[in-house]
N, C-alpha and C positions, 0 to 999 in steps of 0.2 A: 792826489789829493782829491777829493771830489769836489765840485765847485758847489756852492750852497744855492739851492733854488730861491727866488724871489718869494715873499709872503703875499698872500691875498692882499694884504693892503698896498704892498708896492706895484701890483699889476694894476689894480683898480685905480691908480693913480696915470697910469699911461695914458695919453689921447688916444681915443678911437679913431682909426685912419679909416675905417669902412663899417658898413651894416650890411649883410646879405642873409638873405633866406636861403638855407641849404636845399638845392634841389634834390627831390627825392632819389634821382638817380645816382645822388652822391654819398647816399645813406646805407648804411647795413642793415640786417634784419633788427639791429637792437634799436634803430631809429637816430643811431650815432654818424658822425661824417666819417665814410668809409678812410683807412688811412694813407691810402694812395691819393686822396684828394687834398691832404693837408697842406702839401707842399704847393698845389694851385692857389690855395687860400693866402698862402703866405708871397705867391708871386702875386697876385693881385694887391697886395698893400705897398708894393714896390714903388709905384709912382707918387701915392699920397705920403710915403714915409719921405722920398727924397725931396717933394716939393716943402714938406716941413723942415727939413734942413735946409731948405733955399736952392735945392738943385731942381730946375724948371727944365722942361723941353727948349725952351729958348736958350736958356743958359748953355745947356751942351751944344746946342746947333753953332751959337756966337763963339763959344769959347773953343768947340771942336775938340771936347775931350768928352770923356764917359766911363762910367765904371761897371766894374763886374764882380759878381759875386763869388768868391772863389771855394766857400766852403759852407757846408749847412749842417748846422747842429740840432738833432730834434729829439727831445726828449718825451716819452709816453709815460 
């Protein structure tokens, strides 16, 4: 059973975790982000997202715990 994609309105309600100008070397011939860089952009939002959830670097160090992303699902 396919999972329904969020609507544009739902995505627009999400907080902005980062803003970045895409470097020219990340772009394909059409000026779009080359697919190999999408996961890099996801990774760059990891720390801001965890801070939004209350998981700071200080918390990880004092509690001596961590998190690891075991699975990725990228839809194009």
